[in-house]
Phi, psi and omega in degrees: 000325175302321177289327174289319176293327182290323180291320182290319173300323183285325177296324178290320178296319180291316183292329177294309185299317172299326179286328180287320181292319180291325169295322176293321172295319180292328179289316177304314178295322178292322180289332173287326172292319182300312184291322175299322174297319172295320176297315176298325176292314186298311179302320180301305186295321182291325177295315182295322177296313178299323179291321175294322171303318188290313186294321177296321184287334181266017189281144184305326182287326179288317183300314180295314182298326175296308181302319183291312193273305183278317180271351179053048177268167177219166178289152188281142180222155180302329177297331180244017177278134178243127174258136186259121175256148179270134181303143177295123176238147171285138180287148186282146179280146176294141179296136176279137180260125180269133176286000000 
């Protein structure tokens, strides 16, 4: 009878240790999940901010300002337009295909 009681006590202690270990692992996994969720939220917000910044950088008004100020470009007028004509070339004959 003493051996049976001793075996049962050892089994209870082992199952209690396993229960504590499984709770610890579950808590650790939950904390990792929470950290990953926070990181995903932070990255999502950063992505949205970068999208807004990209749209503002590519606005036509900003591009026009940069073209005028930094590149010293100006609007096209008929007085400064130069037309380039292609020299007259005889069209090439299509190659004949031999059977």
